[in-house]
N, C-alpha and C positions, 0 to 999 in steps of 0.2 A: 550453622554452616555458613561458609564464606563463598559467595558466588561471584564469578567474574563474567561480565557480559561483553561479548564481542559484537560490535556493530560496524556499519560502513560510514557512520557519521564521524566528522572530524572536529573535536573540541566544540561541539554544538552549543553547550551552555555558554561558553565564552563568546562565541559568535553572536548569540542572541542578546547577551547582556552588554557587549561592547562594540559590535561591528555592524549589526544587521541594517540599521537605518541608512548607512552610507556605503555599504558593501557593493562591489561590482558583481557582475554575473559570474565571473570566475570564482570569487570567494563564496558566492551562494551555492554553486554547484559542488565545490570542494567540501563545504561544511555539511551539506545534506547528502553527500554520497552520490551526486549526479542526478538525483530525483527527490524533490521535496516530500514525496509520499513516504520516503523511508522514515521520516520522523514519526509517522503514525504507528508502524508496527514495533518500533523501538519503545515508544511510550506504552504500547499494549503489553509487551513483555514485562516491563517494569511494574505494571499494574497488577499482574497476576501472581507474583511471587512474594514470599516473605522470608527473610533470612537475617542472620546476625549481622552480615555485612554484604552489601551489593556494590560492586565496583566495576569500573570499565577496564577491560583488557584490550590491548592493541596487538596486532599481528607482529609488530616489531619489538614487543617487550621482551625482556630477558627471561628465557624459559625457566631457569632455575628459580628466579624470584617469583614468577607466576605460580610455579608448582609448589613452592614452599608456603605461599600466602593463601592461595585459594584451595577449596575442596572440590569445586566443580565449575565447569564453564557452560555458558549458554550462548549459542550463536544465533543472532538475528539473521535469518536467511531470506532469500528472495527468489525470483525466477532464475535459478542458476543451474538447472539441469538441462543442458542442451549444447549444441555445437558452438554457441556464441561465447562460452566461457569455459576455461579449463581450471578446475579447482585443485590441481596438483600442489600448488603452493600452500593451500590450506592443509593438505595431508602432511606436508613437511613440517609446518609449524605446530600442528596438533600433536604430531609424534614427539616433537621437542617439549611441548607443554606437559604431555603425559598425564592428563587429568580426565576423569569422566566428563563426557560432553553431551549436551542436549542440542539438537538442531531443530529450531522452531520456525515454521513458515516456509519450508522449502517448496519450490515450485518448478515444474517442467515448462520450458518455453517451446511452444509449437503454434503453428498457424490455426489449428483446430483440434478440438477434443478427439482423441482416438488416433491422431497422427503422432507416433512416437518419434522424438527427436534423436539425432545422433548424439552420442555422449563421448566426450574426449577421454583418453586414457587416464589423464590425471584425475578427472572427476570419478572415474570408476575406482581408482586407487583410494580416493577419499571415502567413497561409499563402503568399500571393504574395510577400511580402517575404522569407520564409524561403529562397526559391530564390536570391535575390540575396546571401544571407548564407552560402552554401556555401563550404567551403574550396577546392573545385574545382567548376567549372560542371557537370560530369557526375557528381558523387558526391553521393548523397542524404545529407542531414544530419539526418534525423528517424528515430528508432526509436519505433515504436508499441507499444501493449500487445498487439497481435495482429492477425490478418488482417482482422477486421471493421473496425477503425479504419483500417488501410491501404486497405481498399476505399472507405471513406468519403472519405479524403483523395484517392484516385485520381480519384474522380468530381468532385472540386474542382480537379483538375489538378495535384496535388502528389504526387511520388513519395516513398515512405517504406518502411521495412523492419520487418517484424513479429516482433521478437525478445523481447518481454515486458519485465517490470520488472527493473531491475538489482538489486533486493533478493534475487533468486535467487542472487546471488554474494557475499552477505555472509559466509557460511561459507568458510573457507579449505580445508576438507576436500574430498576428491575425490568419494567415493562416499557422498554424504549419504543417498540413498535406502536403500542397504543398512544404513547406520547406524540409520536410522529403524526398519527392520524388526527389527533386532537388539534395539533398545531396547524395542520392543513385546513381543518374545518373552521378554525377560529381566526385565522390570519385576516387582518383588515386591509392590508396593502399587498396585493399579489405581486411577488417578485420571484425571479428564478435565478439561481446560482448555477453557472455552467462550468463544468470541468473541461478544460481545453483538451483537444486531441493532439495528434501529431501530423504535421503537414507532410512528413516523409513516409507515412504509413498509407497502405491502400485505402484506409478509411478516411483519407483527406476529403473525400466527397461530402462528408458531413459538415465540414468547417463552415461553409456558407450558412447553412441552417442554424448552426450553433451560434454564430455571430449574430444572426437575425434575432435569435431568442434573447441574447444579451441586450440588444438594442430595444426590442419591443417590450420586454418584461423587466426593465429597470435593473438589469443584472450586472454581474462582473464575470470575468474569465479567469478561473483559477488555474495557474500554471504549475506544472510539476517538471516537465521535460518536453522538448529538448532545449538546449542552452540558447538557441537562436530566438525563441519566444521570450525567454527570460531577458535576453539582451534588449528586445523591443520594449518590454515593460519597464526596464531600467534606463530607458533613453540612451541606449548604446547602439542605435541603428547604424551609426557611421562606422562601427568596427566589424560589422557583419561581413563575412567574406562574400565575394561576388557571386559564387555559385549558390550560396545559401540565400542571398538576397534575391537572386533570380527565381529560386523555388518559392520563396515567400510571396514575391510579387505575382507569381502564377496562381498560387492558391488563394491569396487574399486580395487579388487585383480588383475584384468586384467592388471593393470599398472606394477605389479611386487611385490616386497617385501614391508613390512610396511615402511621401510626407504624411498623407492621410492615414496610411496603414500604421506608421510609427505613432502618430497622434492617438489613434484608436487604442493601441496596446498600452500606451502610457496612461490613458484614461481608465481602461477597463481591465488590464492585466494585473492580477494580484497574486502574491505568493507568500508562503508561510514557512517558518523554520521551526515551529513547535506546534504540537497538536492542540494545545489548549486555546491559543489565539485563533487558530484555524476554526475550531468548533465555535468559539464565541462569535467570530465574524459571521459564521454560517447562520446564526440565529436571526439575522436580519432578513432572511429570505423565506419564502413559502415552500419552495421545492428546490431540489438539486437534480442535475442531469448531466450526463457526459460519458465519454469513453475511458475515463480514468477511475479505477476502482476506489482508491482512497479519496478522490475528489468527490465521490458520492458517499462513501462509507463514513467519513468523519462528520458531515452534516447529519447523517442518520444518528450517530452517537450523540449529537447535540439536540436531537429531537426534531429534525427537519427531514421529511420524507424525500426519497430520491430513487431513481432507477438508473442502472448502468447500461450503457450501450456497449456490448461485448465486441471487441475487435480481434480477439485471439483466444487461445486456450486459457491463458492466465486470468484474463478478466472474467471470462465465462465461469471458469472453475471456482475462483474466489467468490463470485457473486452467488453461485448456486450453493456452495458449501456453507456460506454464512447467512443465507436466507434473503439476500437483497434481490429484488426483482430486476430482471435483465432481459434484453433482446439483442440478437445478433445484428450487427450494423447493416448487413445486406438486406435485412427484412424491413428496415425503416428508411433506407436511403432516399426514397421518393416522397416521404411525408413532408408536409408543410410544417412551419414552425408551430402553428396552432395545434395541428394534429399530434406533433411530437410532445408538446407540453401537456396536452390532454391525456396522452398515453402515460405520462410520467406520474400522474396523480395516483395516490395509494387508495386501495379499497380496504375494508375491514379484514378481508381474507389475507391481503398482503401483510397487514399489521400483525395478525395472529400468527401467521406462518413465520414471520421474522422472530417474534418473541419465543416461539416454541423451539426453533432451530438454535437460537442463541442460548437458551436454557440448556438444551441437550449438549451443545458444544461446551458449555461451561462445566457440565458434569464430566464430560470426556477429558477436558483439560485438567480438571481437578484430580481425576483418577490417574492420568498420565504423570502429573507432577508428583503425586503421593508415591506412586510406584517407583519413581526415580529419586526418591528420598528428598524431594524439595517440598517445602510447605507452601500450599496455595494461599493466596491472600484471602482475607475475610470477604472482600468484595466478590471474589470469584466463587467462593463456597456459598456465599449468600445467594448469589444468582443461581447457582446449581441446585440449591435446596428450596427455592421459592415454590 
């Protein structure tokens, strides 16, 4: 079988091999689809399938050529069910491609679990089309980020399966949870890797504590989004628009002057354009913490324990479905840096729960792929059968 994968990355391999070291923030955001965390679930999807040919398909590709060459398409989805995005253009292109299609990692965007988002007409049209793009009429072709998204889709008349993000299978090792616990217990130099938040989100109240954790525990600040933080890390403070600078000064002003803020981000802001280097770098640290799911999930894949501070339905749903310990940000806003780091440590229960959920999700993913005529990778079936 020949499988075409549609992602929101733009020539990422070329970017990593020829541009990354000297690229500006605009190129970084374009290459990674606006959020560096996107590289994680794309890597995850590539890790779980086996086929005669796996290639990249772009939305603008010639439909006849795509239809003739490939047998099936897989779309790397994100939190795209909500008022913030209309997927009508997807419906148009998939109609033109006219191939069986799997949608993996689809999520609903909402402030909290249980609060169903408004869904644009174009997205509803895509969801209706998805049923016609199944490999078999009675076999679901959508994996969601969790039960909440599956519930949202069910109310829209579309069946889906809540198995979480494929990035949980990037590691080829079996007992990742136990490895994380051992790493925590044997680390000689206690360091904490912090996934940066969003100064425009209501959870900005956490930023001061997260910065203090970086400073106190010899850490770094892993950036995914928004572009203004990437600009700071890449020494582009002078091009940040006035209204954005004003906001950044308000949130990070506790550090001191604008020059001090810029210097801090240049020293501690790090970002990655591929999952492997992200995970390798994470191994330098004892723990990971923060409000970005993949900023914690990738260190876990590398054997570094971490906990997610859930700031909305997507981070909570992803964490819960994949077994990563989490807490809602409102519950820990007033904790000190020491209390937050202590909360972040894993217990044996955390490790065992993570491994069990990951194994069960691997079984579910394997069954989903097999029923949809796609061969699961040996790594995935090995994890499922352990």
